[in-house]
MILOGU-644728 format. One record per residue (C-alpha): residue number from 0; residue in three letters; x, y, z. Coordinates in pm, 1 decimal. Each point is the difference from the previous one (the first is absolute). Example, Ala and Ser with C-alpha at 12.3 -4.5 7.8 and 13.67 -1.06 7.14 Angstrom:
BEGIN
+-----+------+----------+----------+----------+
| pos | code |       xx |       yy |       zz |
+-----+------+----------+----------+----------+
|   0 |  ala |   1230.0 |   -450.0 |    780.0 |
|   1 |  ser |    137.0 |    344.0 |    -66.0 |
+-----+------+----------+----------+----------+
//
This chain:
BEGIN
+-----+------+----------+----------+----------+
| pos | code |       xx |       yy |       zz |
+-----+------+----------+----------+----------+
|   0 |  met |  -1359.9 |   2183.4 |   1773.6 |
|   1 |  gly |    209.5 |   -250.0 |    171.3 |
|   2 |  leu |   -257.1 |   -220.2 |     62.5 |
|   3 |  arg |   -121.5 |    -14.7 |   -377.4 |
|   4 |  arg |    359.2 |    -68.9 |   -111.9 |
|   5 |  thr |     46.8 |   -291.4 |    250.6 |
|   6 |  gln |   -350.0 |   -136.5 |   -134.3 |
|   7 |  ser |    163.3 |     25.3 |   -368.1 |
|   8 |  ile |    314.2 |   -185.9 |     88.4 |
|   9 |  val |   -205.6 |   -271.8 |    186.4 |
|  10 |  ile |   -223.3 |    -26.1 |   -288.9 |
|  11 |  val |    277.8 |    -25.7 |   -241.0 |
|  12 |  thr |    191.6 |   -272.7 |    199.5 |
|  13 |  ala |   -311.2 |   -206.3 |     36.3 |
|  14 |  gly |    -45.5 |    -16.4 |   -357.1 |
|  15 |  ala |    352.7 |    -68.4 |    -72.3 |
|  16 |  leu |     19.6 |   -288.2 |    265.4 |
|  17 |  ser |   -337.7 |   -124.1 |   -149.2 |
|  18 |  leu |    168.3 |     -2.1 |   -365.1 |
|  19 |  phe |    300.2 |   -169.7 |    126.2 |
|  20 |  leu |   -194.4 |   -285.4 |    180.7 |
|  21 |  val |   -232.1 |    -56.4 |   -317.2 |
|  22 |  ser |    313.9 |    -41.4 |   -220.6 |
|  23 |  cys |    116.0 |   -289.4 |    215.3 |
|  24 |  val |   -309.0 |   -186.6 |    -67.0 |
|  25 |  pro |    100.7 |   -263.9 |   -263.9 |
|  26 |  trp |   -165.1 |    -10.6 |   -320.4 |
|  27 |  gln |   -150.4 |   -319.7 |      0.0 |
|  28 |  trp |   -171.3 |    116.6 |    337.7 |
|  29 |  asp |   -123.4 |    320.7 |   -162.7 |
|  30 |  tyr |   -136.5 |   -204.2 |   -308.1 |
|  31 |  leu |   -175.9 |   -271.5 |    207.2 |
|  32 |  ile |   -166.8 |    253.3 |    209.5 |
|  33 |  glu |   -162.7 |    153.9 |   -275.3 |
|  34 |  ala |    -50.1 |   -336.6 |   -213.1 |
|  35 |  ala |   -177.7 |   -203.6 |    270.2 |
|  36 |  gly |   -371.9 |    -69.7 |    -64.3 |
|  37 |  arg |     29.7 |    123.1 |   -374.2 |
|  38 |  ala |    302.4 |   -142.1 |   -165.6 |
|  39 |  thr |     23.2 |   -315.7 |   -188.2 |
|  40 |  gln |    258.2 |   -261.6 |    -23.5 |
|  41 |  asp |     97.9 |    117.4 |   -357.6 |
|  42 |  asp |     34.8 |    349.9 |    159.6 |
|  43 |  val |    233.6 |   -113.6 |    292.8 |
|  44 |  gln |    207.6 |   -229.7 |   -241.2 |
|  45 |  lys |     50.3 |    289.1 |   -238.2 |
|  46 |  arg |    129.0 |    215.2 |    296.1 |
|  47 |  phe |    204.5 |   -268.9 |    206.6 |
|  48 |  gly |     87.8 |   -250.1 |   -254.0 |
|  49 |  ala |    -60.4 |   -380.8 |     45.9 |
|  50 |  pro |    -69.1 |    -98.8 |    337.4 |
|  51 |  leu |    292.8 |   -225.0 |    203.0 |
|  52 |  leu |   -277.4 |   -242.3 |     99.6 |
|  53 |  thr |   -375.2 |    -43.4 |    -58.3 |
|  54 |  lys |   -263.9 |   -208.6 |    195.2 |
|  55 |  ser |   -343.6 |    -82.6 |    -86.7 |
|  56 |  leu |   -254.5 |     39.8 |    285.5 |
|  57 |  gly |   -253.8 |   -217.9 |   -146.3 |
|  58 |  glu |   -341.0 |    179.1 |    -12.9 |
|  59 |  ser |    138.1 |    294.7 |    178.7 |
|  60 |  gly |    236.8 |    124.8 |   -279.1 |
|  61 |  ser |    390.0 |     18.5 |      8.4 |
|  62 |  ser |    293.7 |    123.6 |    160.5 |
|  63 |  trp |    320.2 |    142.8 |   -146.2 |
|  64 |  thr |    334.4 |     46.1 |    180.8 |
|  65 |  tyr |    266.1 |    259.8 |   -116.1 |
|  66 |  arg |    345.2 |     26.1 |    167.9 |
|  67 |  tyr |    232.5 |    306.3 |     11.9 |
|  68 |  glu |    365.0 |    -29.9 |    150.6 |
|  69 |  val |    145.1 |    360.6 |    -37.4 |
|  70 |  lys |    358.4 |     80.1 |    121.6 |
|  71 |  ser |     89.6 |    355.6 |     41.9 |
|  72 |  ser |    318.6 |    209.7 |     60.3 |
|  73 |  phe |   -202.7 |    249.5 |    207.6 |
|  74 |  val |     81.8 |    -24.9 |    368.1 |
|  75 |  gly |   -307.9 |   -127.9 |    200.8 |
|  76 |  arg |   -184.7 |    -91.5 |   -294.7 |
|  77 |  arg |    -53.1 |   -347.9 |    -74.8 |
|  78 |  gly |   -286.4 |   -153.2 |   -249.8 |
|  79 |  asp |   -243.7 |    220.4 |   -162.5 |
|  80 |  met |    -32.4 |    260.5 |    248.8 |
|  81 |  leu |    213.5 |    187.8 |    290.8 |
|  82 |  gly |     33.3 |   -244.6 |    269.1 |
|  83 |  gly |   -170.9 |   -270.7 |   -160.1 |
|  84 |  ala |     97.2 |   -357.9 |    -55.6 |
|  85 |  ala |    227.0 |   -147.5 |   -263.8 |
|  86 |  cys |   -262.1 |   -215.9 |   -146.6 |
|  87 |  ile |   -352.4 |     84.0 |    -36.5 |
|  88 |  glu |   -300.6 |   -209.5 |   -134.6 |
|  89 |  tyr |   -333.9 |     99.4 |   -125.4 |
|  90 |  leu |   -300.5 |   -260.5 |     43.5 |
|  91 |  leu |   -284.3 |    109.9 |   -227.5 |
|  92 |  thr |   -341.8 |   -150.3 |     16.1 |
|  93 |  phe |   -216.9 |    -10.2 |   -320.1 |
|  94 |  asp |   -379.5 |   -103.5 |      5.9 |
|  95 |  thr |   -157.7 |   -238.1 |   -263.1 |
|  96 |  gln |    -41.9 |    294.1 |   -228.3 |
|  97 |  glu |    382.5 |     80.0 |     14.6 |
|  98 |  ile |    -15.4 |    344.7 |    191.6 |
|  99 |  leu |    238.6 |     66.3 |    256.0 |
| 100 |  thr |   -174.1 |    -31.2 |    308.1 |
| 101 |  tyr |    256.1 |      4.8 |    285.0 |
| 102 |  trp |    366.4 |     40.7 |     46.7 |
| 103 |  leu |    257.5 |    -33.2 |    258.9 |
| 104 |  arg |    369.3 |    156.0 |     51.2 |
| 105 |  gln |    229.6 |   -231.7 |    214.0 |
| 106 |  pro |    370.6 |    -97.2 |     42.0 |
| 107 |  cys |    123.5 |   -311.8 |   -184.7 |
+-----+------+----------+----------+----------+
//
């Protein structure tokens, strides 16, 4: 009986910790994971708004840059996630069909 209860506590604790960690993922990151390979420039612009910068990559497509500067009053929280940088850029690459093919998240 004691072993079964210990296992239940471990499972509940692991589940709670997983939920906490997932909730720390920025919404942009979460969206881009699902959107890569299928979202169009129009889809991305509806979700993110107009990009800060756009660049033609010639026959390869184009790239867009979004920048987020977030300030938080929570101790230990900077940027868009716990322990994150105060400024984050998302670099998005689109193919010639305007489909999101690649993205990168980096500090400004």
